[in-house]
C-alpha positions as a printed NumPy array, in Angstrom:
array([[-31.665, -64.439,  22.167],
       [-27.999, -64.422,  21.365],
       [-26.028, -62.553,  23.981],
       [-22.473, -61.762,  22.936],
       [-19.759, -59.67 ,  24.458],
       [-19.47 , -56.215,  22.988],
       [-15.886, -55.755,  21.794],
       [-16.214, -51.977,  22.216],
       [-17.158, -52.231,  25.911],
       [-14.12 , -52.021,  28.225],
       [-13.477, -54.979,  30.502],
       [-14.352, -54.652,  34.167],
       [-11.469, -53.557,  36.391],
       [-10.051, -56.343,  38.551],
       [-11.095, -56.292,  42.185],
       [ -8.099, -55.372,  44.351],
       [ -6.931, -57.986,  46.82 ],
       [ -8.434, -57.406,  50.244],
       [ -6.043, -58.248,  53.057],
       [ -7.431, -60.51 ,  55.737],
       [ -8.874, -58.903,  58.829],
       [ -5.962, -60.099,  60.956],
       [ -3.435, -58.52 ,  58.583],
       [ -5.314, -55.221,  58.698],
       [ -5.423, -55.296,  62.481],
       [ -1.717, -56.11 ,  62.617],
       [ -0.96 , -53.224,  60.269],
       [ -3.016, -50.855,  62.392],
       [ -1.081, -51.903,  65.462],
       [  2.215, -51.315,  63.738],
       [  1.265, -47.85 ,  62.527],
       [  1.148, -46.237,  65.989],
       [  0.959, -42.515,  66.311],
       [  3.591, -40.458,  68.16 ],
       [  1.123, -39.82 ,  70.986],
       [  0.623, -43.558,  71.414],
       [  4.352, -44.149,  71.639],
       [  4.736, -41.343,  74.196],
       [  1.896, -42.7  ,  76.302],
       [  3.339, -46.212,  76.111],
       [  6.733, -44.933,  77.232],
       [  5.24 , -42.977,  80.125],
       [  3.136, -45.928,  81.262],
       [  6.06 , -48.315,  81.063],
       [  8.301, -45.852,  82.858],
       [  5.756, -45.412,  85.636],
       [  5.6  , -49.153,  86.188],
       [  9.388, -49.44 ,  86.226],
       [  9.602, -46.467,  88.615],
       [  7.276, -48.155,  91.111],
       [  9.379, -51.313,  91.026],
       [ 12.568, -49.279,  91.407],
       [ 11.17 , -47.445,  94.451],
       [ 10.124, -50.714,  96.057],
       [ 13.554, -52.196,  95.383],
       [ 15.278, -49.112,  96.82 ],
       [ 13.163, -49.268,  99.994],
       [ 13.849, -52.979, 100.389],
       [ 17.587, -52.475,  99.857],
       [ 17.762, -49.615, 102.372],
       [ 15.816, -51.527, 105.026],
       [ 17.845, -54.684, 104.465],
       [ 21.2  , -52.901, 104.744],
       [ 20.335, -50.978, 107.907],
       [ 18.694, -54.054, 109.433],
       [ 21.812, -56.119, 108.771],
       [ 23.953, -53.52 , 110.56 ],
       [ 21.757, -53.836, 113.658],
       [ 21.147, -57.591, 113.646],
       [ 24.862, -58.32 , 113.23 ],
       [ 25.489, -56.546, 116.555],
       [ 22.483, -58.029, 118.367],
       [ 23.463, -60.384, 121.199],
       [ 19.896, -61.708, 121.608],
       [ 17.749, -63.711, 119.22 ],
       [ 16.145, -61.132, 116.958],
       [ 13.011, -63.204, 116.328],
       [ 12.322, -64.684, 119.776],
       [ 13.758, -62.266, 122.335],
       [ 11.419, -60.232, 124.572],
       [ 14.09 , -57.62 , 125.272],
       [ 14.402, -54.219, 123.591],
       [ 17.642, -52.533, 124.643],
       [ 19.613, -51.727, 121.477],
       [ 21.584, -49.012, 123.282],
       [ 22.887, -51.366, 125.95 ],
       [ 26.311, -52.953, 126.186],
       [ 26.012, -55.361, 124.527],
       [ 22.838, -54.468, 122.544],
       [ 19.938, -56.888, 122.971],
       [ 16.628, -56.583, 121.162],
       [ 13.984, -58.785, 119.564],
       [ 10.639, -58.524, 117.805],
       [  8.647, -61.339, 119.446],
       [  6.423, -58.975, 121.434],
       [  5.999, -56.575, 118.517],
       [  5.091, -59.314, 116.054],
       [  2.601, -60.834, 118.487],
       [  0.924, -57.501, 119.226],
       [  0.756, -56.456, 115.588],
       [ -0.758, -59.725, 114.388],
       [ -3.205, -60.151, 117.285],
       [ -4.54 , -56.578, 117.163],
       [ -4.945, -56.8  , 113.388],
       [ -6.802, -60.12 , 113.639],
       [ -9.166, -58.623, 116.23 ],
       [ -9.765, -55.603, 114.01 ],
       [-10.475, -57.758, 110.961],
       [-12.774, -60.105, 112.883],
       [-14.872, -57.124, 113.971],
       [-14.696, -54.88 , 110.912],
       [-15.141, -57.269, 107.974],
       [-18.593, -58.691, 108.868],
       [-19.929, -55.283, 109.884],
       [-18.528, -53.6  , 106.761],
       [-19.979, -56.215, 104.407],
       [-23.321, -55.954, 106.192],
       [-23.359, -52.163, 105.851],
       [-22.432, -52.402, 102.172],
       [-25.229, -54.922, 101.521],
       [-27.729, -52.774, 103.405],
       [-26.811, -49.66 , 101.414],
       [-26.971, -51.397,  98.027],
       [-29.851, -53.868,  98.451],
       [-32.061, -52.966, 101.411],
       [-31.989, -49.28 , 102.279],
       [-34.106, -46.712, 100.383],
       [-32.066, -44.581,  98.049],
       [-32.076, -41.453, 100.242],
       [-31.219, -43.364, 103.399],
       [-28.494, -45.347, 101.62 ],
       [-26.991, -42.144, 100.25 ],
       [-26.946, -40.564, 103.718],
       [-25.259, -43.605, 105.265],
       [-22.706, -43.741, 102.44 ],
       [-21.937, -40.043, 103.014],
       [-21.301, -40.648, 106.717],
       [-19.03 , -43.61 , 105.902],
       [-17.063, -41.42 , 103.492],
       [-16.618, -38.84 , 106.252],
       [-15.281, -41.495, 108.613],
       [-12.699, -42.483, 106.009],
       [-11.434, -38.881, 105.941],
       [-10.895, -38.561, 109.712],
       [ -7.143, -38.335, 110.539],
       [ -5.51 , -41.031, 112.631],
       [ -4.599, -38.588, 115.391],
       [ -8.291, -37.769, 115.872],
       [ -9.114, -41.448, 116.221],
       [ -6.29 , -41.724, 118.729],
       [ -7.586, -38.817, 120.814],
       [-11.095, -40.257, 120.762],
       [ -9.787, -43.658, 121.754],
       [ -7.682, -42.333, 124.633],
       [-10.253, -39.894, 126.021],
       [-13.53 , -41.726, 125.345],
       [-13.071, -45.363, 124.348],
       [-10.589, -46.408, 127.052],
       [-12.59 , -44.951, 130.001],
       [-15.755, -46.71 , 128.764],
       [-14.252, -50.169, 128.276],
       [-14.555, -51.233, 131.934],
       [-18.078, -52.537, 131.475],
       [-17.187, -54.678, 128.462],
       [-14.037, -55.992, 130.132],
       [-15.973, -56.87 , 133.291],
       [-18.624, -58.728, 131.286],
       [-16.005, -60.669, 129.337],
       [-14.179, -61.548, 132.551],
       [-17.389, -62.708, 134.24 ],
       [-18.643, -64.964, 131.461],
       [-15.504, -65.842, 129.471],
       [-12.732, -65.358, 131.994],
       [-12.458, -69.117, 132.474],
       [-10.838, -69.329, 129.033],
       [ -7.84 , -67.306, 130.188],
       [ -7.978, -65.194, 127.038],
       [-10.579, -62.841, 128.528],
       [ -9.41 , -62.865, 132.128],
       [ -9.173, -59.345, 133.573],
       [ -7.261, -58.37 , 136.689],
       [ -8.859, -54.937, 136.903],
       [ -6.082, -52.826, 135.383],
       [ -6.472, -49.972, 132.932],
       [ -8.125, -51.214, 129.716],
       [ -5.195, -50.151, 127.546],
       [ -4.808, -53.59 , 126.037],
       [ -4.596, -55.266, 122.647],
       [ -8.376, -55.796, 122.645],
       [ -8.952, -52.053, 122.983],
       [ -6.452, -51.434, 120.21 ],
       [ -8.191, -54.01 , 118.008],
       [-11.582, -52.354, 118.549],
       [-10.148, -48.942, 117.683],
       [ -8.457, -50.323, 114.569],
       [-11.733, -51.965, 113.541],
       [-13.474, -48.593, 113.664],
       [-10.679, -47.054, 111.607],
       [-10.655, -49.657, 108.824],
       [-14.429, -50.073, 108.667],
       [-14.956, -47.18 , 106.171],
       [-12.304, -48.554, 103.789],
       [-13.785, -52.041, 103.636],
       [-17.333, -50.702, 103.432],
       [-16.671, -48.315, 100.553],
       [-14.854, -50.857,  98.398],
       [-17.408, -53.595,  99.102],
       [-20.27 , -51.219,  98.317],
       [-18.839, -50.351,  94.915],
       [-18.265, -54.04 ,  94.157],
       [-21.851, -54.962,  95.053],
       [-23.146, -52.218,  92.78 ],
       [-21.444, -53.894,  89.82 ],
       [-23.461, -57.11 ,  90.151],
       [-25.383, -57.593,  86.862],
       [-29.024, -56.769,  87.398],
       [-30.135, -59.709,  85.286],
       [-28.472, -62.129,  87.722],
       [-30.584, -60.84 ,  90.599],
       [-33.758, -60.694,  88.515],
       [-33.223, -64.255,  87.293],
       [-32.86 , -65.504,  90.861],
       [-36.006, -63.647,  91.919],
       [-37.883, -65.068,  88.948],
       [-36.96 , -68.572,  90.105],
       [-38.55 , -67.865,  93.499],
       [-35.455, -66.958,  95.521],
       [-35.82 , -64.762,  98.567],
       [-33.841, -61.561,  99.02 ],
       [-31.279, -63.35 , 101.213],
       [-30.962, -66.197,  98.707],
       [-30.328, -63.665,  95.94 ],
       [-27.546, -62.104,  97.995],
       [-26.079, -65.482,  98.947],
       [-26.181, -67.008,  95.448],
       [-25.659, -63.979,  93.182],
       [-24.229, -60.981,  95.026],
       [-21.69 , -62.556,  97.393],
       [-20.116, -64.918,  94.791],
       [-19.818, -62.069,  92.284],
       [-18.188, -59.73 ,  94.789],
       [-16.057, -62.243,  96.691],
       [-12.775, -61.143,  95.156],
       [-13.706, -57.515,  95.811],
       [-14.446, -58.293,  99.451],
       [-11.05 , -59.948,  99.776],
       [ -9.354, -56.938,  98.188],
       [-11.215, -54.557, 100.498],
       [-10.257, -56.648, 103.52 ],
       [ -6.597, -56.597, 102.513],
       [ -6.694, -52.816, 102.195],
       [ -8.113, -52.594, 105.684],
       [ -5.577, -55.08 , 107.009],
       [ -2.761, -53.03 , 105.501],
       [ -3.886, -49.974, 107.444],
       [ -4.341, -51.991, 110.629],
       [ -0.823, -53.413, 110.382],
       [  0.788, -50.019, 109.866],
       [ -1.319, -47.793, 112.119],
       [  0.913, -45.732, 114.382],
       [ -0.401, -42.722, 116.289],
       [ -3.804, -44.079, 117.267],
       [ -2.227, -47.24 , 118.685],
       [  0.488, -45.279, 120.489],
       [ -2.137, -43.102, 122.226],
       [ -4.294, -46.02 , 123.39 ],
       [ -1.887, -48.858, 124.194],
       [  0.178, -49.076, 127.356],
       [  3.358, -50.586, 125.853],
       [  5.385, -53.221, 127.647],
       [  7.682, -55.905, 126.29 ],
       [  5.624, -58.782, 127.624],
       [  3.227, -61.232, 126.002],
       [  0.116, -61.674, 128.112],
       [ -2.146, -64.696, 127.82 ],
       [ -5.184, -62.449, 128.302],
       [ -6.22 , -59.923, 125.696],
       [ -7.612, -57.701, 128.464],
       [ -4.373, -57.139, 130.38 ],
       [ -2.556, -53.885, 129.586],
       [  0.715, -54.134, 127.75 ],
       [  2.159, -55.406, 124.524],
       [  3.247, -53.44 , 121.495],
       [  3.191, -53.21 , 117.72 ],
       [  5.848, -52.512, 115.115],
       [  4.51 , -49.115, 114.077],
       [  3.792, -47.972, 117.644],
       [  7.268, -48.963, 118.815],
       [  8.958, -47.129, 115.937],
       [  6.943, -43.959, 116.52 ],
       [  7.498, -43.868, 120.277],
       [ 11.238, -44.663, 120.309],
       [ 12.656, -43.17 , 117.121],
       [ 13.333, -39.597, 118.348],
       [ 15.301, -40.663, 121.411],
       [ 17.079, -43.622, 119.808],
       [ 20.819, -43.799, 119.236],
       [ 22.34 , -44.843, 115.912],
       [ 22.138, -48.506, 116.917],
       [ 18.625, -47.953, 118.244],
       [ 17.484, -46.488, 114.936],
       [ 19.003, -49.375, 113.018],
       [ 17.142, -51.764, 115.335],
       [ 13.881, -49.91 , 114.669],
       [ 14.568, -50.096, 110.935],
       [ 15.121, -53.827, 111.314],
       [ 11.687, -54.154, 112.903],
       [ 10.3  , -52.03 , 110.077],
       [ 11.779, -54.496, 107.598],
       [  9.837, -57.314, 109.258],
       [  6.631, -55.277, 108.992],
       [  7.462, -54.601, 105.336],
       [  7.85 , -58.327, 104.673],
       [  4.619, -59.151, 106.52 ],
       [  2.739, -56.616, 104.4  ],
       [  4.161, -58.059, 101.185],
       [  3.217, -61.586, 102.263],
       [ -0.318, -60.496, 103.106],
       [ -0.766, -58.775,  99.753],
       [  0.744, -61.718,  97.905],
       [ -1.565, -64.132,  99.692],
       [ -4.543, -61.966,  98.825],
       [ -3.549, -61.928,  95.161],
       [ -3.293, -65.705,  95.164],
       [ -6.748, -66.051,  96.701],
       [ -8.233, -63.637,  94.177],
       [ -6.53 , -65.443,  91.288],
       [ -8.035, -68.75 ,  92.399],
       [-11.483, -67.182,  92.553],
       [-11.231, -65.001,  89.468],
       [-14.289, -66.661,  87.937],
       [-16.329, -64.724,  90.507],
       [-14.803, -61.339,  89.717],
       [-16.764, -58.643,  87.958],
       [-14.291, -58.557,  85.069],
       [-15.064, -62.143,  84.199],
       [-18.818, -62.038,  84.709]])
């Protein structure tokens, strides 16, 4: 059969050129709507505003701290004295730095394991109703004001610490760290225990939400291979939520470093560094600022601001270190699972 082209039939229209997918995506990005531009500007402005506020705080603290340190006749970092109103003024942060770091370490050593254990129990062991009830109680603890914790610590915790202090002195007093002379238990150990109770809800809540994001198929695959419940948690849950646990711990540590009223109501402040954690005395940055600010002179307030600058730097270093740890372990984060 002879098939020829009909001269009366119009030719087919040419197919228009289709731009590549990348060109289309690039064009869509360029053609932003006014709402997108407004949202971008607001988001960018918010980020710049946060940086500007941080810079303003740092500049203010640095300037006022320089005014005080330039008049200080003692070594600001190693002196045990705190007399900025004297003639000449002498003050240092050695006792405050020691008390802040030691009490925070005690709080973290107590709170982190307990918080992670509670979070694992709620998400992987407890029945749903029981887990929900425990989570509700933890949320309530997170909402309790610091002054309430301080009152509870001063009126209940401190009077009931004699038994624990006596036991530690009897069995661990030979170390020197837990030697007790029988004074009032208003020491850094008591402060650390109180801070641990205060930061426990924060670490627990964040860790619980992280553990809930573990892919179900990871746990089921481990169980299918014959792993026990603990092996599933150790090989699947903990590695996945490790960065979240670190973030939760840093949030708790931030509150422990800056806690003021609760520490001021429990601790018996003195500008001495005791070898034993059970002896009364010591101090922290936040507690010292809260207790001395109202009665301080101009030089005294500048000295307190200088100590606040050190606390500000310590907090930034802690957060920066946490970010570095999380960045090194980002393969375990939920976003990269």
